[in-house]
N, C-alpha and C positions, 0 to 999 in steps of 0.2 A: 632616071639616073639620079643617084644621090652623091653629093660631094661632102667630104669631111672638111669643115672650116674651123680654123683655130679660134678659140674664145680669146686667148691671149697669146701674144707672140712668144712668151717665155714658157709655153706648154712643153712638157716632156713628151718625147715621141718614143714609141716602142721600137726596139731593134729586133726584127724578125719574129715578133710574137704579137698576138692580138691582145689589145687592151680595151676595156670598155671606154666608149667616147667620153663619158663624164669623168673618168679617172685621168684622161689625158688632156682635158681642157678642150676637146673637140666636140662639136655638135654636128649632127647631120642636117644638111640644108639641101632641099630639092634644087636641082639645076635651074628650074623655073624661077626660083627666088634669088638667084645670083644676079647682082646688078651689073649690067653691061659696063665695060671700061674700068671696073673697080677691082683692084687686086686685093689680096688677103689682108694686108696691113690696113688699107683704107676701109675695107669691109668691117674690120674689128672696130675702127674708130666710129663708123656709122652705127654699128650696133650699140656702142656706148651712148650714143645720143638718141637712140630709139628708132633708127632706120634699119629695118630688117629685110625689106624687099622693095621692088620698084614702085609699088603702090604707096608705100610710106614716103619714098623720095618725092614722088609726084605730088602727094598731098601737101607736103611741107615746102617743096620747091628747093632747087639746088642752092640758091643763095642763102636761104634760111638754114638749111642743113650745114652749109659751110660755116655760117656764123656760130651754130651750136658746137661744131667740132672745135673751132678756135676757142670758144668760151669754156669748153671742157678742158682746155689746157694743152691740146695737141697743136702742133705747128705744121699744118698742111701747106702744100705749095698750091700755086694757081692750077697746076695740073689736076688736082682733085676736083676743083670747081669745074674745070672743063669736062672732066670725065663724068661728073654727075649731070651736068647740063646735056651732054651727049646722050647719057642714059635716059634722061627725062624726054628727050626728043627722039629716042630710039635710033640713034646714029652714032658713028664713031666720032670721038671728040674733035678729030681733025676736020670733020665735015661741018662744024659750026660756022655760021656766017661771021664775017669780020665785025658786023654791027653787034651781034650777040656777044662775041668775045670782048668787045670794047665795054659793054655793060658789065660783063663778068669781072673784067680787070678793075673797073672803078669800084664795084662792090667789094672785091677782095681787098683793095687798098683801104677802103673805108673801114671794113671789119677789122683788118689787121692793125690799122692805126689806132682804133679804140682799144684793142687788146694791148698794144704796146704802151699806150698812155696809162692803162691800169697797172701794168707791170712796173712802169716807172714810178707811179704813185706809191705802190707797195714798197719799192726799193728805197724810196725817200721817206718812208715812214708815214705817209699820208693815207687817208681813208680812200680806197679805190671806189667806194660808192659815190664819191663826188664826181667821178668820171662816168658813172652809170648813165647820167643824162646824155652822154655822148654816144650811147648805144646806136648801132647801125639802124637807120630808118630810111627806107628807100623812097618815102614820100618827102617832097621838098617842103620845108617849113614856110609859114606865111611870111616870115621875116627874111627869106632868102634874098640875098643881095641882087640876084639876077632879075627879081620882080620889081625892084625899086626904079622909079624914074628920077635919075639924078641929073 
């Protein structure tokens, strides 16, 4: 089975007539390539950051893909991260464990915090590259305050 998936949300749709997919902004995507839990708008965002199927998602990981979506300028909600994590685990996003959701929430807050800081730097006329060192990094730093013996 083939699905027609929009390349962009502003694509024109034919009314009662057949139009070539490339003329409408739609491409054919095999049903096996459709990512579980992900709707058409989110799928378009994922394609923009290089995720075309579940294998791409699993290779990059849900958190990394979420970071790329945010970095691309989209403003996804936590639901997208849950949906991708569920797809990664081949389950509905509501079946994710509370522990996994807690990790996802923290990652989303960190990623969106960096993006917000960059937008604020731009608005204030500052160089957002200065904020680049704040990029999301899931590995704790060696100077992490939780590692110090005070």
